[in-house]
C-alpha positions, 0 to 999 in steps of 0.5 A: 395546780401549781406547787407554789403560787405568788400573790400580786396585790394591787390596792385601788382607791379613788376619792371624790374622783381622784385616784390615790395610791395608798389604801389604809386598812390593807395589810399583807403578811407571809408566815414568819419563821416561828409560825405555827406548824399548820401556818408555815406556808400561808400568806394572809391578806387583811382588808379593814374598812371603818365607818362612823365618827370614831376614826382610827389613824392609819398607823393605828389601823396598821398596828391592829392588823399587824397583831391580827396577823400575828394571832393568825400565824401563831394559831393552830388547827384549821385555817378557818378557826384562825380567821374566825379568831381574828374576826372576834378579836377585831369585834372585841377591840371595837366593842370595848372602844365603842363602850368606852366612848358611848357618852361622847357620841363617838362610835365606829363600825368595822368590816373586814375581809381576810384571805388566807392562801393555805394548802394551794387554795384560799380561805375567805372570811367576811364580817360585815357587808363586804363583797368578794369576786373570784375570777377563774378560767371558766367561772366568776363567783360573787361571794356575799352573804349578809345573813352570815356576815352580819352588819358590821363589827363593834355593835355587839358581843357576837362576831358573825362571819361568812367563811368560804373556800375556793381553789386558786390557780395561776391567773385567777383573781380575787377582788375585795371591796365593800361596795362593788360597782354594778359593772363589776358584777357582770359575767364579762368579768371572766375576760379579766382572767390572764390579763396584766394587772395594768389592764385589769386596773385600768378597766376596773377604774374606768367602770367605777364611780368617783369613790372606790375602795378595793383590793385586786389580788392575782395568783401567779406561778412562783415560790410562795411569796407576795408582792404589793404593787402601786398604781403609779408603778405600772406601765400606764396609770388610769386616767380620771373616771369617764363620764360615759363608763364602758362595760367591763366586757367592752374594756377587756375586749378593746384594751388588750388583744389576744396576741403577743401582748396578752399575758399567759400564766407562763410569762406573767411573773416577768410582766410587772414593771415595778413592785415592792416585795415585802417580807411580811413579818407580823409584829410581836406586840400584844393586842390592847383589849385582846379577846384572849385577856383571860381564858375563861372569859374568852371561852365563855363568850365562845359558848354564847356565840354559837349561832351560825357557826355551824354554817361554815363548819369544816366538820365531816359529820359521820354517816352510820353504817348503811346510810350511804345511798346510791346516786341513782336513789337520790335522783337528780338530773346531770347537767348537759355537757355541751357547755363543757365542750364549748368552753373547752373549744374556746380555750383551745381556740384561744391557745392556738391563736396565741401560739400562732401569734408567737410562731409568726413573731418568731418566724419573722425574726428568724427568716428574711421573708414571710414565706411560711414554706421556707421554714426549716425542716427542724422548725416544722418538726417542732411545730408538728409536735408542739401544737398537739401538746399545747392543745392537749395541755389546754384541754386538760387544764380546762377539763380539770377546772370544769371537772371540779365544778361539775363534781361539786354541782353533781354532789349538790344535786344529790344533796338537794334531792336527799334533803327534799326526801328527808323533809318529808320524813317523820320517824326518828330512824328515817330522819336520821338515815335521810339527813345523814345522807344529805350530810354525806353528799354535802361532804362530797361537794365540799371536797371541791368547793365550800359555798353558802349552799353547802353551809346552809344544807349542813346547818339544816341537817345538823339542826335535825340530827343534833336534837335526835342524837342529844348533841350539844355543839361547843365552841373550842378555842386554842388556850395555850399562849405559847405552843408546845414543842414538836416532840410533845404528844399529849395522851392524858390530861387532868385540870383544876380551876386554874391548872392543867396537867398534860402527860407527854407520851413522847418524853414520859413526863408531865407538863404543867400549864397555869392560868395567867391574865392572857391565857394558859402559860407553860410552867417551864420550871415544873419537873415531873418525869423520868430521872433519879430522885433520892435512891429511886430511878423513875422511868417513863410515866404512864399515868397520874392523878391530881392531888388536893391542895392540902396534901402533906407533901404540898405536891400537885400530882401523883404519877407512876411509871411502869415499874410501880414507882410513884412520884410526887411532883411539886412546884419549884422543887424536885419530885419525891419518889417512892417504890410501891410495895410489890404485890404477892404475885409481883408486878406485871405491867402497871398501866393506870391508876386512880386516887379516891379519898386517899386510897390508891388503885393500880390497874395491872392488866398483865396480872389481871389485877387491880391493887388497892393501897391504903394508909395515911403515909404518902409512901403507901408502905402497907402491903396491897390487897386485890380489889376483887374477891372470888369474882374477878373479871377479865382485865386483859383488854382494860385500858382505863379505870375510874373510882367513885367510893365503892364503885369501880368503872373499867373501860375495855378496848372495845368500848364496853364497861365493867362495873364492880361494887366493892364488898361491904361487911359480909358481902363480896365484890360484885361485878357486872360485865358488861354493864349496859348503857341506858340510852333513851334517845329515839331510835337507840336501844340500851345495851353493852355498847353505843352503836358506831362508837368506840370509847378510848378514855373515861373520867369520873367528875365528882359532886356536885353533879357526879357523872361519868364522861366517856370519850370517842376520839375519832368523832371528837365526841364526849358522852355524858352519863349518870353513875348508872350509865344513863345517857345525858348528853353528847358534846361535839365541836361546832367547828372541829379544831382538827381533822385528826382524831384527838389524843386526850380529853379532860373536864376541869373542875370549872366545867371547861371541856379540854381536847388535845390533838398531839401537841395542841390544846383546845378548850370550850365552856360546857353549857 
């Protein structure tokens, strides 16, 4: 695969038998300078088609598509998440437009295809009855799934979308159209691979009817740019549609011989006569009626539109230890290798034929006659070396391409065999084992290609496993209007109804985000971090807690550094700092704090202590006392704590919990270490740990519905327990926002689940 690929885009439009050069609804953009980190090298192609009585002007369509491009390039996380967000934005725009004009009888239905060149391949999103054809060196794919893409946008709240991914090599083609001519759907379209745009468009038009709306995309070696060509800029524009249409196969057989006129990937970049290179900078204007008008409304809609979203998930579902079956056990016949060899020989033959044509031309120019035996010795030596190298190169390319398809096919056979076995199981343990095997092979197949088949098997497997494991899927969305800087790494979070506070490990400071009409905005005036405040030098903050709105200092956050200095952070004012009274045994290294009913608890694992500060004074001037009495648990590996009145929950690095109950009158503090998880799920047993799960953070959610939430960062899973640690539910993303482990989580008072990935923040509404 080439390091960099250029995309050459040719709009094709015919109306009432007349070929036109413009194509409303086509928009192409490259990543602007300020694009999101994961989008900086992407190219985005949008093909939008509108039907119905409520038309949109060409200028209006362009403005809409410009804003979609801006939304995509400003987004973060997986490419499919950005594409899905664009589809939802179009649907919201059309739906609101249709609702506002319902009384006039003017309605419109939209369909859109989005192609993102990302990380050397293309991610394709289709919503509505669209078709896409991809032409590779050895295969043609027809991408169309009305069950997943739906009947069109603007008809309801849900935004169905069909997502797929395929690698892209120089010479490969992508054709987007809402209504492909039947001749285009034949396998002979494979002959278009490696041809010039002039030839391809001439043959496609000759095989089409009087009306056509399509986009032709060709990949070429380059520097990661795009070029938009016009039909009248190519060498020969196609004539009117033929009454007796030739097949696509016949058109490619006769239009361009395999010789010096054929275009190889090495010389394609110089073959186009006149193209316009476009900078592709998307507009910065906001979208009217945008889906991000308000964060909670956006997240609420996301929670209602879960159906079908798992089908195109990029997630890699975990496979429990011992659940990875061998390929021999899963069964399945391996396809014969004859077609591979035949394809390879054909490619070698074509390569030799082209090399021979080049040599004949070169020899004819160099020599006075045509006698091959008069070629100089140096030329003969060059031929002797070049031809074997050419053969090996062509064979290698064919092997790599066919090898990827073969690997996909092999793993799909294993996945289908495992699914056949899984469908016959009835016991919970067997169902979990066999369907996890299906997911394993689906994951392996999707390393090479994501298809309708892999999406379908994944959906079927998760449909069985999620109820068994008590999993509810959440639709996460990016919720910050402006991205955080590269120097930010979020490791702690807390949230109220309209505020989110983020502990930045890199700077040792706390960042505030507040809810606006268009999402959460970073409060750049909020000061809460290292510095000198009054007579106190505050170091890097290690933990913090939200304060009630009626706090005497009108502060929003209480934070602490590793030296026992506490900081009250206010809006539009400098922080106020105090030094906590030093315990009798002095400080070791304070690591975490919790605040409950005005009482401050400070965890110091180095001295094996939890210190308790009481009193109405915000400076906590009273000398602290130890939370424990005679029974003191081992706190060396404790990484987090939570308080609920008299109960303390201590989370250890290995994922187990110590629960301590403060002594009431006449009684000492009682600790249970480990405190067992009560797990009523089929196939699970209660005990000190959840199998194959390691928790890294915990949070207490106060009444109503007081609960303990524990976070597995590796699996992006948040477990919900009662105060007695009885399992209630498990929350996982329908589509993971990132393939990396999360760095922090929080549950807001408005029941929004928050996940942080380094400097990216996502939210989802809890059911």
